N, C-alpha and C positions, 0 to 999 in steps of 0.2 A: 578452352585451352591455348596456352601461348606457343607461338611457333619459334622454333629454334633461330639463334640470331644466324645463320647459315642462310636459311631460306628470305630472312628480313634482308639480307644483304644482296641476297642474288635478284631478289625483287626491286629492291631500289638501284642495282645495276641495270637491269631491264628498262626500268622507266628513265634512267639517264641517257641509255643509247637511244632511245627513242627521240631525245629532246637535243638541243643544240648546244647545251654548255659542256664543260669538259669534266664536270665531276666526276665521270666514268672512270677516269683514272685511278682516282682515290678510290673510289667504289670497288674496283678491280683489284688493287692493292689489298684492300680490306676483305674482300673474298679468298684472295688466294691466302693470306694469313689465316683464316677461318678453316681452309681446306688442309693447311699444314699443321694446325693445332688438331684438327679431327682425325689425320693421319696418326700423328704421332699417340694420341689416345688409343686409337684402335690396336697401334702397335704394342705399346702397354698393356692393353686390355689382353690381347693374344699372349702376351708372356706371361701374364699373371695367370691365364686360364691354363697353360701349359705346366706351370709351376704348381698349381693346385691338382692338376690330374696327375702328377708325379706324386704328391703327397696321399692323393686318394689311393694310388696303387700300394704305396708302402701301409697304410693303415689296413687294406684289404689283407695284405699278405700277415700282419700282425693278430687282424681277428682270426684268420682262419690257423695260425699256430696256436691261439688262443684255443679256439673250437677243438683242435686236435689233441691239446693237451687236457681238457675235459673230457672228450672221449676217453682217452688213455686212462684218466682217473678214475672214470666210472666203470670201465671194463676190469682195473685192476680191483675195485672195491667190490664188484661182483663176483671176483673169485673166492 
């Protein structure tokens, strides 16, 4: 299974911090950008879940009204 880019960036940063070169600065920036992107994805997903939840609630109300209409029609038909 392929690792997520975030973890690859994190591992590279850890390796760079152990070494003596200055690649850690670019890797830190890369990691921060990955975290910001992940945060935006989470916020977008949360927003989509909230919208979907509202739509499900609306559908449940419609189904209940339909069930009530069917029950009323059956009751009228039985008379």
